[in-house]
N, C-alpha and C positions, 0 to 999 in steps of 0.2 A: 306508376311503378311497373305494373305488369302489362299494361296496355290493352289493346283490343283482343289479345289472346288469353286474357285472364281466366275466362270460364273454361277454355280448353285445358289450360294449365291446372286449374282447379280439379277438373275431372281426372286428369292424369295423376295428380298427387293423391287424390282419394283412392284411386285404383292401386297406386303404388303402396299406400298404407295397407290396403287389404292384402296385397302380396307379401309385404313384410310381416304382417300378423300371421299369415298362413305359414310362412317360413319359420317364424318363431314357434308356432304350435308344433310343426314337424320336428324341429330341433329338440323341443321339450319332450315330445313323444319318444324320440330316439334315445335321449338320455335316461328317461324313465325306464325304457326297455333294457338298456345296458345295465342300469343299477339293479333292476329286479332280477335280471339274468345273473349278474355277478353275485348278488346276495344269495340267490338260490344255489348257485354253484358252490359258493363258499360253505353254505350250510350243508349241502350234500356231501362235499368232500370231507368235512369234519365229522359228519355222521358215519360215513363209510369207513374212514381211516382215522381213528382217534390218535394214532401215533404220528400224525402229520407234524413235521418240524415247525417250531415256532417261527423260524425265519420265513418259511413259505406262507404261513398265516399272515405275518406282518406285511410281506410283500403284496399279497392279495388285497389286504385291507388298504394298504397304501395306494395301490392302483385304483381301487374303487373310490377312495377319497379324492385322488387326483382327477378322476372322471367327474366328480361333483364340482371341483374347483373350475374345471373347464366349462361345465354346464352353467355355473354361476356367472362366469365371465361372458359367455354367450348371451345369457339373459340381460346382463348389464349393457352389452353392445346393442341388442335389439331395443331395450328401453330407451337408450340415448338416441338411437336412430329414429325411433317413432316420435320422440319428443321434438326433434329437429323438423321432421316432416309435418307434424301437427302445427308447429310454429309457422311454417311456410303457408300451410293451409289457412291458418287464422289470419295471416297478413293478406292473403288473397281474398278471404271473406270480407275483410274490412274494405278493400277496394271495390268489391262487388256489392257492398252494402247488404250482405246476407250474413247471418251468423248461425248457420245450421249446426255445424259440428261444435262450435263454442257453446251454443245453447244446450245441445245434448249433453256435453260434458258437465256443464254447470248444474243441470237438473238431475243428474244421476245421484242416487243415495250415497252418502258418505259413511254412514254407520249401519250396523245391522248385519247384513248378509256378508259372507266371506266372498271377496272378489277373487276371481280365478287368477289374475295376474299377481296378486299379493301371495296367494298360495304357491303359485308357480315359482316365484322368487325365493320362497322359503324352503321348497322341497330339497334343493341340494344340501342345505344345512340339516334338515330332518334326517336325510340319509347319512350324512357325516356323523351326526350324533348316534344314530343306530350302529354304525360301524365302530365307533369308539367304545360304546357300551359292549358290543360284541367282543372287541379286542380285550377290554379289561376283564371280561368274563372268561375268555378262552386262554389268555396269555398271562403267565405269572410274571412278577417283577424279576425273578431269577432268569426267566427266558429272555426278557428285554435286556438285562445286563449281559447275558451271554452273547446275544446278538450284537449289542453295542461293542463288546470286546472283539468279536469276530470282524465287525466292520472296521474297527480301528486297526486291527492287525493287517487286514487286506489293504487298507489305505496306506499304511507304512510300507508294505511290500510294493505297492504300485509306485509310491514315491521313490523308493530305492531303485526300482526298475527304470523309472523315468529319468532320474538324475544320473544313473549309470550310463544312459544313452549319450549324454553330452560330454 
């Protein structure tokens, strides 16, 4: 299947997996930094100015939640990319009649310690839960209703403006 260049391809794929894992770590570090900075800024702004409009609070929380959704999507992409790469490596190992990475994966403990990748996949949701708790603590139902009413009014205005153009 892979021919005489199977071992060279194997080395290339193992190096590529290393690079993808490094990129995944960097992306996670970036999103952790963004979320910690955003949460800190939100807390600071609310501490300094308790009269902050509810709409601004909600937009800040929405932006932070959106950041978490993008982070989750990036994690899924890297997880799928690595799964494909490992599948190719396993096929090459079968041809080379070595099972180094397959054996390593099978012998890793499945229970007990928290695995970094499992925690990494959960972190966006942990941040989202924190933002939602913060929102429910900081914003009253009346604020949400007022904001919803304002958004509806602006949507109607925008619709009238758009339909008046044609």
